[in-house]
N, C-alpha and C positions, 0 to 999 in steps of 0.2 A: 328867406324865401322866397324862392322866386312863386308866382302864378301866373295861372291865368286866367282870363274871365270873358266871359260872353254876352254879351250888352245887347237889349233891341229896347228902340228906345217912341214910343208912341204917342207923341203929341194931341193931344185932345182938340183939332182946330180943324177948318177945310185945309189951310195948304198949310201942311206938314212937312215938309219935305223941308225944304229951308232951316228948322228950328235941325232935325236929322245932319245936317249936314253942318252946319256949325259945331255942333258938336265936335262927330267927328274929327274936323279942323282941328278945332283945337287942341283936340287930345293929340293927335299929332303934333300937334307943337311941343308938347309934354318932353324934355330929352329924358332917354330913357324909356318908356312908356314903347313898346314898337304896338302899332295896330296892324290890322290887315282887315278890310272890311269885305262883306261878303252880301248877298241880296238881304238876306234876314236877320244878320247878325253883323254884328262888329266886333272881335277880340283881340283882347289887351295883354299884350305880354312884362311881364315885367319884377321888379321888386315889390314884394305884398304891399309896406309900405307907401312907397310913391304912385301905386295903381290907385290904390285905395284911395288915399287922400287927392286925387285925382278923381276921384270918381265921388266923390262927398263934394269940391268941389265944382265941378259937372253938371250935377241933379241939383246941389242947393242954386245956382246960375240959374237950369233949367227951368225951375219951378218958378222963380223971381221973375223972368223973361217971359215963360208961356205960360204960367197959369198951372194948368190940369195936364199932366204929362206923366206916362204909366213907363217906367224902368221895368226889363225882363233882364234880371242879370242872372249868372252862372261862375262859381269861383271855384275853380280848382284847385288843389299846391301841386303844383311842378310848374318847369315852362313845356306847352309841349307844342312850340313854334314849330319845327323840326319836322314833328309825326302829323301837321295835318299842313304843311305843305302840300302843295299839287292835289287834293282833295276835296273835291265840288261838296263845301259845303253849307 
């Protein structure tokens, strides 16, 4: 089953941008997870198990490395990549 995930990361620190950029780069490196970056959120597309395992690993790593971090996540059954193309989200 394919899913679409919208995720926003809010590191509770003054210099928050490096943590967000690192997360995006690490997720982009996972074969089978497609990533679309927007100004306020990042969309992930792929197989349920792969995307969720990737999120679990990256969220835990962010907590370990950066301490207090808030994640806002929406998960939808189905790959909406095609229907989101060209739209300013």
